[in-house]
MARKOL-552131 format. One record per residue (C-alpha): x, y, z. Coordinates in steps of 0.02 Angstrom, whole numbers, plus 50000, padded with zeros to 5 digits. Last residue first. Layout:
N
XYZ ...
REM end
This chain:
1058
513535031955712 512975015355626 511485003355644 511294988855541 509794978055594 508974961255571 507354951955589 507394931555544 506624917955468 507534901555423 506934886755328 507904870755335 508824865255193 510424860255268 509834844255312 510874833955449 511084819255336 510324801055356 511624788655267 511644799455100 513084793954995 513734809454887 515564807254929 516754792954927 518574799754890 518674816354931 517694811155098 516024814555120 514874829255085 512884830055037 511594843454965 510314833754905 509294835055069 508084823755171 508054811055038 506774809654905 507904817954765 506984825354623 507414842454677 506714862054672 507314867454852 506324881554931 506364897055057 508164890955104 508234908755198 506954922355241 507634939055293 506834954455366 507644970355353 508164986355471 509354999455404 510065015155528 511405025155458 512385041155537 511545042355704 511895055555799 510095057655869 509885074255768 510565065355614 509365051455615 507855056555514 508845068455391 509755052355344 508325045255291 508045028555360 508675012055252 507294998555197 507574980655191 506944965455099 508014950555100 507914933355010 509094919355041 509564902954989 508254899654861 509004882754800 509084871054634 509394853854628 510314839754551 510274823554666 509674810654533 509474795454632 510434777954634 509704764954751 508644758254626 510434755554527 511114741554602 511974740654762 511974721354816 511024711654948 509414723654937 508414712654828 509264700754680 510804697554774 509674690354909 508744695755077 507184685755130 505824691655222 504664697255109 503634712055019 503884712054845 504994725754747 504584743854722 504614749354558 502714747254494 501494740454364 501564723154427 500114725454554 498984708054551 500494697554554 501184708754694 502514721354685 502594735054826 501324751354808 500964750655009 502854746955013 503214765354962 502364769355138 504284767255202 504714755255331 504924754655518 506244743155600 506804725655600 508194725455478 508734714555317 506974709155254 505724721755241 506344731255086 506064750655045 506514757855223 508174749455269 508974750255076 508074764455047 509074773255174 510544768555070 510064784754942 511604783254830 511554800754743 511944807554574 512494823554521 511954830754348 511504848954412 512014858654560 511084875854601 511154891554706 509984905154712 510264920554800 508984937454833 509004956454850 507744968254892 508274986554955 507165000754992 507645018055041 507655024954856 507305010254765 508764997154774 508634980154667 509684965054676 509844947154610 511194935654653 511274919454543 512444902854587 512984889154474 513574871254474 514074860054345 513994841354269 513894837754459 515214825754525 514134814154637 514504800154520 513454788054414 512904770054400 514514760654349 514474742754306 514224726354394 514084711454283 515774704054332 515104702054481 513954688154401 512344687854312 512304673654182 512084673253993 513684680453928 513234696653883 514584707553958 513204718454035 511834706154085 510614718854146 509794716054309 508074710654352 507324714754537 506344704154637 504314702254613 504524687154524 505964676154563 507934678454540 508944674254691 510504670754593 510274675754426 510464665854264 510064675954106 508184678954093 506924665554004 506654655754169 506434673154268 505134679354141 504134661954142 504254662654326 503244680454309 503384699454338 505204699954366 505654718254407 506514732754305 507894734754207 509114735654361 510854741154314 512064730254454 513414740754565 514694753354565 514554771154617 515894782954552 516924792454694 518234800754569 517574801154400 517954784954286 519354780454172 520554771654311 519354767654440 518764771854634 517204761754671 516134766154809 514744756054856 515404744354957 514564728855031 512674727355039 512244718355217 512834733655310 513444747855176 515244750755116 516214767055077 517604761054979 518254751254844 519924753654757 520514752854571 521724749854435 522254730054502 523554739754523 524014756654581 523144772854521 523034780154348 521874792454253 520454794354375 519264807654295 518384823354329 517384833754217 517104849954260 515844865354231 515784879954338 514304893454318 514214912254397 512784923954391 512654943154451 511264953154425 511034972054481 509734983854504 509235002054522 507755009754519 508035029354546 506135033854455 506925026554283 507945010854278 509695010354340 510894996954298 512334984254358 512734967954253 513864955854329 514394937154237 515454923254278 516094908254188 517164893354228 517404879254121 518204862354140 519474849354145 520004839154309 521304823954300 521834813354434 523544802954420 524424787854530 525984784654609 526964794154749 526824781954895 526194784155062 526704769055186 525654756355233 525424755755431 525814740755537 524554726355551 525464713055470 526244711455283 525274694555259 523814705355230 524414710255066 524894728555056 523924743954939 525214759654948 524224773655032 524214787454884 525174803854859 524844807054670 526544808754582 525984818954441 524184825554466 523184834354318 522254850954306 521464858454149 520634874154136 519454885654032 519104902554064 517674914154048 517494932454137 516084944154093 515754962354184 514254972654125 513864989954174 515694996654149 515245009554016 514314995253920 515424982153932 516684974654028 517824960153969 518804946954059 519684933453960 520154914353976 521524901453968 522254890754119 523444877654133 523734865654302 525194853254337 524834848054518 526494838454574 526414827354732 528074830254824 529004815954853 528984797754946 530764791154950 530844788455129 529554776055138 529264769455319 528144755955366 527324759855523 526844750755693 528204737555674 528054726255848 528994727456008 528884719656150 528724722856350 528844708556464 527234701856540 526944694656712 525544682156808 525464668256702 527354665156745 527664659356563 529384669056552 529024676556382 527074683156447 526914693456308 526774712956291 526604718856098 524784719556043 523744720956184 524814728456297 525344740656194 526444743056037 527974750255969 529124751955815 529184763655682 529794765055499 530184783355441 529844793455290 527814794255334 528154802055500 527574819055449 526034811255392 525784811655185 523974817455106 524274835955110 525934838155040 525594845554881 526454855254736 526074867454618 526684867654428 526214880554318 525404886654148 524504903654139 523184911153994 522574929453965 521344938053860 520844956353915 519434966653849 518954984153928 517534996453908 516844990153745 515194998653689 516315013553606 517064999953487 518105014653380 519765012953482 519764993953445 521084995053315 522195005653400 522484991953528 521854994153706 520474986053694 521504970453662 522244969853822 523384953553826 523914943753963 525304930154000 525644918254144 527184910154200 527314895854338 528704886354439 528674874554575 530294869154650 530404854754773 531334850354920 531264834655047 531434821854930 533144813354957 533034818255155 531434810555177 529714819755158 528764827055298 530004839955349 529644850355194 530734861255086 529784872554965 530764880254808 529454894854734 529534901654553 528294915754484 528154923254323 526934935354256 526714944254097 525734958254031 525584966653862 524254982153848 524574993453989 525905000353870 527034985853933 526694975554076 527924965854188 527584955954349 529004945454434 528864933654562 530034925254686 529874912854805 530914904854966 530144891655075 530374883255232 528954870755309 528804861655472 528314846455580 527994842955760 526684828555821 526154822255996 525014809856068 524434803356227 523264790956281 522324783756432 521244768156481 520264762456646 519014749856600 518344748056761 517904756956928 517614774056861 517744787656993 519444793456947 518904798456767 517824812156831 515824813256817 515154815656988 514624832756949 513754828056798 512764814856902 512784798056810 513174788256971 514104773057019 515084774456864 515454757456772 516824763756647 518384773356631 519224784456483 520754795556459 521474809956374 523124818556315 523514827156148 525094837856093 525494849955960 526804856655819 526834867355666 528294877755595 528204888755469 529674899155390 529374909455225 530614921055112 530394931055006 530654941054836 529564953254733 529474960954561 528324975354499 528794981554339 527784994554227 528574999354069 527745012253957 528815028054020 529805018454160 528575014354305 529235006154470 528934993554598 530244983654694 529554974354842 530714964054979 529764949455072 530024940955242 528664929355316 528844921055476 527284908855532 526964898055682 525854885455698 525074878055868 524064866255950 523624861056105 522514847056165 521284841656292 520224823856325 519094816556430 517894799856427 516654792756535 515824774756518 514064767856569 514234747556576 513294738556445 511744729456512 510474738256395 511774735456250 510614728556118 508574729456180 508744744456206 507654754356349 509034753856470 510354761156365 511764762856487 512354779456484 513884784356379 514724800356456 515714814656339 517024826456368 518074838856265 519344852156273 520314862656140 521594874356155 522314882355987 523664894355938 523784900955775 525414912755750 526094925555640 527624935055619 527674948355466 529224957155387 529134968255251 530424977255146 529614990755013 530854996354869 530675010354740 531235025554823 532645019854884 531725014955045 530025010655092 529885001655257 528514989155344 528324980155490 527084966955546 526084957655692 525084943955667 523434934255714 522514919655765 522234915955940 520994900455984 519954894856145 518954877856104 517464868156188 516814852256141 515814847156284 514434831656323 513354839556452 511704836556366 512254822256253 510984811256350 509464821056260 510104815056093 510284797356113 508514797256202 507774805156084 508514794455949 507724779156036 509024763755996 508784750655865 508854733055926 507344724955839 505394726855915 505324707355891 504534704556070 504344720856207 505094731856307 506884732056246 506694740956083 506284758156164 505314768056267 506354781256365 505694784956564 504074793356591 503334779456694 502134773356559 503574771756427 504324788456332 504674789356133 503334778756109 503644762156007 502194760355889 503064769255755 504504757655731 506304765555742 507424764155574 506984778655503 507474788655652 508784779155708 509914785855562 509674802855625 510434796555777 511844786255720 512064770655660 512354772355471 513364788055513 513034803655408 513244816855557 514114811655717 513454829355811 514554843455879 514654847856060 514924865856013 515714881656118 516914891456038 518064905156114 518814919155993 520274928355976 520614938355824 522174948655785 522824958955659 524484970455689 525444985655612 526894994455582 527405006255451 528975015555407 529315026455269 528625044155311 528855045755483 528105030655594 526565027555514 525405016355610 524155001355584 522964992555687 521784978055689 520854971955859 519554958055839 518604950355980 517584933355963 516194923956060 515564909955983 514124897556013 513524882655916 512154871255958 511404853955945 510484847656097 508894843955991 508904842655806 508284860355752 510064867655785 510364881555910 511354896155835 512164908255962 513284919855892 514254934955983 515484946455902 516634961655974 517554971055827 519024984555878 519704993155724 521295004855724 522025017555601 523775027155617 524515043555538 523285049955420 521975048755557 520875034155613 519285026155646 518565010355704 517325002855822 516294988455790 514724979455871 514324960855802 512614952855877 512134936355801 510474926455863 509804909955810 508244900855879 507754883155840 506224873055796 506124855855847 506764843955767 506964824955861 505174822655899 504644828255728 505864815055660 505184800655752 503324804655702 502664790155845 501154781755765 499384781655776 499194767555868 500654772856011 500854758456107 500964760256300 502624754356377 503124742556508 504864738556587 505324725056719 507004727656753 508004715456846 509714714756754 509594733256732 510854738856859 511254758756805 509604764856745 508664754556883 506654751156831 505354740756904 503584741156822 502634726856899 501434739757002 500964748056824 499944731256790 500754727156604 500734707656635 499024708156725 498184711456569 496914725456596 497464734156422 497854722656284 499524714956304 501094711556210 502564701956272 504354698756344 504934688256474 506734680756550 506944694756665 505714708156605 504794714256442 503294723456409 502174731756269 500544738056295 498704740056193 499064729356059 498484731155877 497754715655803 497814698955891 499334690855816 499974708755794 501614708455878 501964689555892 501994687455691 501034672955607 500684681955461 502554687755432 502814698355271 500954702155240 500614704755430 502274716955441 501434728655299 499844729355383 500534731955565 501614747555482 499974753755403 498984756355561 500644762355655 501204775355530 502214771855401 503734782855342 503984794755210 505854800855261 505194818255281 503714814755382 502784832555392 503874847655409 505834849655385 506354859455532 506004878555555 507484889955593 506934904555701 507544923155690 508854935555784 509974947155692 511214960255728 512464972455653 513264987455771 514145000855699 515295014155773 516225026555676 517705036255734 517915054255622 518955050755478 520465039055410 519885019955399 520135006155506 520324990855445 519104976655407 519694958555375 520614952255218 520274934655169 521504926355026 520654909754986 521944897854907 521714883554786 521994865454819 524014866154775 524124881454845 525084874955016 526474866354904 526934883254807 525974898054877 526874908854742 526114895654623 524464903654672 523934915154550 524864908154375 524514891054459 522674891854446 521304896954559 521584912554680 519894915254769 520044933154833 518854937654993 518534953555056 518294964855204 517794951655320 517284955955516 515454953555481 515704936555389 516104928755543 517904919155551 517794902055637 517274891455490 518644902655377 519914891455471 521684900255482 523394901855384 523884918055418 524264932455289 522614943555347 521714927955352 522224912755223 521464898155186 522234884555087 521114874654995 520334858655053 520804843254947 521304831055087 521424812855021 520994804554874 521514818554770 520984830854630 519154836654671 518384848254580 518844866754524 519244873454712 518154861954820 517764867754982 516904856455132 516044865555270 516464862455452 515034860955574 514644873955673 512804870555700 512694854155589 511414858655444 512724850455338 513904862455211 514494858455044 515544872954952 515994873454784 517154886654683 517464886354497 516484902054492 516324912754652 514724916954749 513824900254745 514164895254911 515244906555003 513934909555150 514574894155240 516414899955208 516024917055316 515344907555469 513844903855568 512714907555434 511244921855388 511704925055212 511774943655165 513674945255209 514044933855071 513034943554950 513714959655008 515534953455002 515314947254810 516834937254796 518314941554691 518914927054584 520654925654534 521184914754378 523104922954324 523374937454223 522814950554339 523334967854280 521504973754274 521154969454452 522614981254500 523884971654595 524134966454780 525444958754884 525824940854967 524924933154821 523504941154779 522494956254856 521454965754754 521604982954676 520164990454602 520704998954441 519604986854339 518114993154448 518565010554413 518635011154220 517905027454222 516435039454166 516395057054225 515305064154372 514385081954353 514105090354517 512935104654560 513315111354742 512065123654819 512205131154992 514125135854973 515085142755099 516305130055130 515695113255064 517085103555021 516955091854867 517315075354833 517275065354666 517075045554624 517515042954447 515835035454370 515465016054322 514415014954500 514145029454587 515105039554700 514835057354766 515955061954915 515485077455024 516805086555125 516205094955298 517075110655353 515575123055281 514315109755395 513175098055306 511185093755311 510865084355146 509755087554994 509845078554816 509355078554641 509755067054496 507925069554436 507385051554523 508235055754681 509975057854725 510715047154877 510905051555054 512365051455192 512855049055358 514225037055374 515675048755428 517415053055381 516765061755216 514975066055210 514065054855095 513155056654916 512785040954841 512145042654657 510675034354649 509685046454503 510935052454375 510495066554278 510935067554076 512285080654051 512765071053888 514495065753941 514845073654117 513365064354175 512335073254315 512235076654469 510915091754538 511095101354717 510615106254892 511425108555044 510395111455203 511465120355353 512565113455488 513225126055608 512825115355755 512325097655686 512045092255872 513435081955954 512395077156101 511655062456018 513315055456017 513635053156206 511805048756233 511775037456091 513415030456105 512935025756299 511185020356241 512015008656116 513195001856246 511834997456376 510984989056240 512344979656198 512624972256376 510814969856384 510754957356250 512084943856324 510864937256443 509494938556309 509654921656209 509434909356361 509844890456344 508604879656449 509094870056568 508264852956541 
REM end
């Protein structure tokens, strides 16, 4: 196997650094001298420790000590910037001074912070909608392949669920699930819709989350699931700055025996209890297993049947194979064979600068995240260029562009018959490799089941490809005219080219499919989204009246094409031989295309009187090609109100309250996420297997025919999301404490839902119709506190919590539908009126029957017997039937929460991030395979060593037996439902920033080194690998074997700037 090299890209960066050092090192501090001084509070003249003192236009600086004093080397022309939390930033020119004493005045600086909202920006203090501003320092502190993975727990009302698969897309839920389809929010990067999963946190300047109609309605149908406004870094006026951020570390797989599976000796014990006359262990533990044409058996060492000379192997033509494998008597730990420690590295090099007329930023990024599961990885190479120019006094032009290449083979996570499920199904006696070094498996021996060797499954993916080339960006122009007006036009594009290939080997080692032909598939696609946005903004201040108005239009066009094919029976499995034309049978091909468009006009007005009374109103009209001509257009309004109570006269004597604002909003958002572009039309088509017929009866020719492939619904219209929000924002104790609390309600009118049709309709795709309602109610709260303890020890505490109650209010007859099935058990999830989305539905277990008399005295139950489940008679009719199934919980948490803690002392910084989810349940389907001997031939759990027997009745584990019934694992019951609550330490960082005086001679402005540990612990009662589970919006929280996202990471990093 070719090893993936991490050092190849390193020399490029090292050479660049050497060049920078040699260049900047010559810029010695000529004419520089030592400047000393003290910084005090203007109110009371108390000294201020921890004040940042930076030379303007550079990253060189220091901080005041415990007595408020500082020392820095600066030239007469330099300008010193003094900044501290809760105080007005002050600039002082050095000139001829050698002593500079500064007094800082308190300020509502954080409230005056300008944040980007809908097509514009507002002061944070003036926002009347629900907008969460993400702590970017915390986001950047988590080692992740994308900004979205690090977003978890950083904003109230936002829940991010991610698997451990390198490069896997995360599920983002803003205030819960309100649809059975696509519930992902709109993500805008510099105004252009993009995938946050492919944006590095190092490139991001800020993230705002628009959560209610007051904030998001200006995006109309695109904002129904919330909006993430992402602004990337820009160049700033001043001297050119070079920054380099990098880390290297290792991710460690879960230790030990995570699935709690039997070793070989205990497995033999359990098998002998269930089937005393089994062939595997009839004479104790065998030494060898073997199989060939018409024969399979077990043997001791020296048996002629396992003579190595009889071994025969052909990986393609397997009919005459004779395979021999040595029994692993201690037990193969399939999890540890599949998961290995994996390196991860990231490099980001940025050059930025500017003048009062222009600015620029160039960023180069590289990330290589190898997965702990062998042959999984994600590599991304990226380049970002952001520029802006002033033309005269009134015109500005600029562009933002991100180009990246991504290489990741992906992984079929959460599959009942995937690689991870093979880990807990494969018998421990089977070795990874047979006596000749080929893969061991279920073919070479009797009664081994039909599972696949998970190591073989993964190693055979080594040449599979899934690559993409992407461009995301925009160009814009702005002009100010008539004093109060600003016109802006922006044209943006998202373009991606994708390529994939995969080869399926003949599984010679597997009992099932060992004679199936090999096959190869190849595909490519092109997608583009073009966006043209035009806005006109008016802003004025008339005495106590502040007015801001915005009108605009937006046109979006999305299109794409795809092509692919496959073929079978390749003579050679060599990668260089694999082209579609070399396959000899099963040749297929396909192609597809799509196009859809959206045109919108919108407007917004914000008014404030005397900085106390605030009102905002928004309206947007959208027209979408996804709907028929009668329902194509929709209008989506919103209104929001705010009252800054702290500015009232009766509040002026409350000195500890810096700011208090009460706000509320109501509005309607639209959605087109869950309707196909062709939904309005009835379509006809068909292929050879469905619509071609030998109508002439020649037996050798067929004529083309047509069948209906889709039933159209021109009357499907917009899904309306009715959202109301009420909350308050407060800053206390000289802006050291910020608190935000809000209550919200979101309901759906005309939920877009696929119409249930009877089987007599045929195989045509059913139309999407407007019917149904889902509601969410909840509370978001966030708190941030910043302070300083004696001796320059600064600290910060951030916390947020999100609580919501989800309910299906209305769906088509019969008022429910079931999804997410498991082999031998049936459906696991029922979405029903009056219940939460993705609720688990089955029998409620009261315990185990302990005697025949208990069975006879209980309600009649199919398969009832001692040692089996005893179910609750829900309807009290004296018999257990499907009518006694009940709701067993849901994956929707009662609340989720995040905690950020930070400490700074002189040059040291210590920070940690916690995230938790409380009250969510999980269906652990792994138990159906490992806690019951019957049903599937394979390995079992150690819990069976404590299974029910007449002598061991004080247990919850059913009897070991070979039969399956309703009273065992034949139906979902509460035995499979577990508490999925957890608390995780996501990150712990210790860093040190070297003193500027040590770096200035080398031209280095800042050097910080740090060590980090991620996912140090997870506190949970869940017995599976990881309680953080994704899935579809209508069926999540079901564990089929999840690539864990709780694996520990240990890494070292550096932040360097010139």
